[in-house]
C-alpha positions as semicolon CSV with decimal commas, in nm:
position;residue;x (nm);y (nm);z (nm)
1;X;7,792;4,115;1,908
2;X;8,099;3,914;1,918
3;X;8,425;4,040;1,713
4;X;8,497;3,805;1,417
5;X;8,832;3,679;1,311
6;X;9,038;3,947;1,146
7;X;8,844;4,254;1,293
8;X;9,052;4,490;1,439
9;X;8,912;4,754;1,712
10;X;9,184;5,038;1,823
11;X;9,183;5,169;2,182
12;X;9,309;5,515;2,161
13;X;9,398;5,721;2,489
14;X;9,693;5,906;2,629
15;X;9,940;5,766;2,844
16;X;9,859;5,595;3,161
17;X;9,502;5,598;3,097
18;X;9,466;5,239;3,115
19;X;9,510;5,070;2,788
20;X;9,743;4,798;2,884
21;X;9,509;4,705;3,194
22;X;9,217;4,700;2,963
23;X;9,413;4,460;2,718
24;X;9,507;4,248;3,012
25;X;9,154;4,241;3,151
26;X;9,054;4,120;2,797
27;X;9,286;3,820;2,776
28;X;9,184;3,691;3,102
29;X;8,804;3,734;2,998
30;X;8,905;3,517;2,681
31;X;9,086;3,246;2,887
32;X;8,804;3,208;3,139
33;X;8,579;3,179;2,849
34;X;8,810;2,868;2,727
35;X;8,982;3,050;2,488
36;X;9,357;3,112;2,398
37;X;9,437;3,497;2,436
38;X;9,755;3,609;2,287
39;X;9,915;3,948;2,420
40;X;10,149;4,106;2,197
41;X;10,346;4,344;2,440
42;X;10,586;4,599;2,293
43;X;10,589;4,832;2,564
44;X;10,624;4,672;2,920
45;X;10,817;4,374;3,052
46;X;10,691;4,030;3,111
47;X;10,693;4,108;3,483
48;X;10,500;4,389;3,454
49;X;10,210;4,200;3,267
50;X;10,232;3,933;3,529
51;X;10,217;4,176;3,804
52;X;9,873;4,321;3,614
53;X;9,735;3,972;3,604
54;X;9,836;3,911;3,990
55;X;9,630;4,237;4,069
56;X;9,364;4,141;3,879
57;X;9,337;3,776;4,031
58;X;9,397;3,883;4,402
59;X;9,228;4,224;4,409
60;X;9,530;4,344;4,589
61;X;9,670;4,694;4,393
62;X;9,963;4,634;4,175
63;X;10,157;4,913;4,414
64;X;10,114;4,687;4,715
65;X;10,266;4,377;4,521
66;X;10,545;4,582;4,382
67;X;10,609;4,760;4,710
68;X;10,625;4,411;4,903
69;X;10,392;4,598;5,150
70;X;10,183;4,273;5,226
71;X;10,055;4,134;5,532
72;X;9,973;3,729;5,613
73;X;9,622;3,762;5,463
74;X;9,747;3,942;5,134
75;X;10,084;3,720;5,110
76;X;9,846;3,383;5,087
77;X;9,607;3,565;4,865
78;X;9,917;3,633;4,646
79;X;10,061;3,294;4,664
80;X;9,705;3,169;4,540
81;X;9,676;3,432;4,262
82;X;10,021;3,323;4,157
83;X;9,878;2,961;4,056
84;X;9,567;3,105;3,916
85;X;9,776;3,348;3,677
86;X;9,982;3,024;3,586
87;X;9,653;2,875;3,477
88;X;9,514;3,150;3,265
89;X;9,694;3,040;2,951
90;X;9,762;3,395;2,833
91;X;10,031;3,384;2,584
92;X;10,282;3,675;2,568
93;X;10,462;3,783;2,246
94;X;10,707;4,055;2,268
95;X;11,026;4,200;2,436
96;X;11,100;4,242;2,778
97;X;11,240;4,584;2,851
98;X;11,334;4,485;3,186
99;X;11,692;4,510;3,116
100;X;11,670;4,854;3,001
101;X;11,763;4,783;2,663
102;X;11,595;4,951;2,354
103;X;11,378;4,732;2,166
104;X;11,336;4,644;1,810
105;X;10,981;4,737;1,684
106;X;10,783;4,425;1,631
107;X;10,649;4,373;1,266
108;X;10,350;4,196;1,134
109;X;10,590;3,922;1,000
110;X;10,751;3,886;1,329
111;X;10,415;3,839;1,507
112;X;10,293;3,564;1,227
113;X;10,653;3,399;1,269
114;X;10,528;3,351;1,641
115;X;10,197;3,243;1,571
116;X;10,328;2,977;1,330
117;X;10,580;2,882;1,598
118;X;10,292;2,835;1,861
119;X;10,094;2,630;1,574
120;X;10,404;2,404;1,495
121;X;10,524;2,332;1,844
122;X;10,146;2,261;1,963
123;X;10,105;2,036;1,654
124;X;9,820;2,295;1,576
125;X;9,610;2,217;1,903
126;X;9,674;2,583;2,018
127;X;9,508;2,833;1,819
128;X;9,445;3,211;1,933
129;X;9,090;3,294;2,018
130;X;9,189;3,660;2,083
131;X;9,488;3,896;2,001
132;X;9,584;4,224;2,225
133;X;9,855;4,442;2,069
134;X;9,989;4,673;2,317
135;X;10,132;5,002;2,211
136;X;10,197;4,938;1,844
137;X;10,521;5,119;1,747
138;X;10,496;5,218;1,383
139;X;10,776;5,330;1,153
140;X;10,807;5,705;1,129
141;X;10,579;5,844;0,866
142;X;10,702;5,835;0,519
143;X;10,595;6,204;0,433
144;X;10,653;6,478;0,689
145;X;10,277;6,605;0,719
146;X;9,927;6,520;0,863
147;X;9,819;6,364;0,524
148;X;10,150;6,152;0,515
149;X;10,105;6,036;0,878
150;X;9,716;5,939;0,832
151;X;9,826;5,727;0,526
152;X;10,101;5,563;0,736
153;X;9,836;5,477;0,996
154;X;9,610;5,333;0,757
155;X;9,879;5,111;0,597
156;X;9,985;4,987;0,938
157;X;9,594;4,909;1,014
158;X;9,615;4,704;0,732
159;X;9,901;4,502;0,821
160;X;9,752;4,448;1,191
161;X;9,422;4,337;1,026
162;X;9,645;4,091;0,805
163;X;9,792;3,964;1,122
164;X;9,445;3,895;1,289
165;X;9,319;3,731;0,987
166;X;9,637;3,491;0,977
167;X;9,593;3,415;1,315
168;X;9,225;3,335;1,279
169;X;9,129;3,589;1,566
170;X;8,996;3,947;1,667
171;X;9,254;4,175;1,762
172;X;9,216;4,497;2,002
173;X;9,486;4,736;1,926
174;X;9,596;4,987;2,206
175;X;9,747;5,309;2,054
176;X;9,888;5,618;2,219
177;X;9,710;5,930;2,158
178;X;9,925;6,257;2,099
179;X;9,873;6,585;2,295
180;X;9,616;6,704;2,018
181;X;9,390;6,474;2,176
182;X;9,377;6,707;2,483
183;X;9,271;6,990;2,289
184;X;8,927;6,859;2,169
185;X;8,622;6,862;2,380
186;X;8,442;6,665;2,416
187;X;8,713;6,382;2,325
188;X;8,636;6,210;2,014
189;X;8,955;6,026;1,907
190;X;9,052;6,025;1,543
191;X;9,343;5,855;1,335
192;X;9,527;6,196;1,332
193;X;9,563;6,162;1,699
194;X;9,784;5,876;1,715
195;X;10,165;5,954;1,805
196;X;10,400;5,988;1,513
197;X;10,566;5,668;1,680
198;X;10,219;5,479;1,732
């Protein structure tokens, strides 16, 4: 069944498991269906997201694009892909880490302010159909215990749900799992597997 506005689904996995790529693919899917996907990005610079979109549109691996190892055919496919990426209509909210500077954590309030800005500058014509929040950075747990960590994660999930309700869209949330997740067999992600910073 389709996700409802305000509904949050968590994608919990270890580093480099494809969480960001999955969110980019979901954003493309929503755009192709005529929606307005909003990707809230805390981890990767804008250029990395565009690279993922280009790879998805053209079928050219990100490594080939990044390294510039293009032949004439892939070069022309890349040019066509750039036009397709421009047309996707994926809205990015977040910080670019391309400069190498440390970023400030995006808060629920900051994201709601960005959604308000989008609404204001478009006269309410653009309304998000889907939110993807990549690499949630939460405040450090208020209690240095497993129980305190779980309570903080629950509170942050409530904030994300509030953002999704405020935006009137469902949300997929990508969260990095800690090493404890590697010790479970079969792997069944649980709230306590979220990293202390995620």
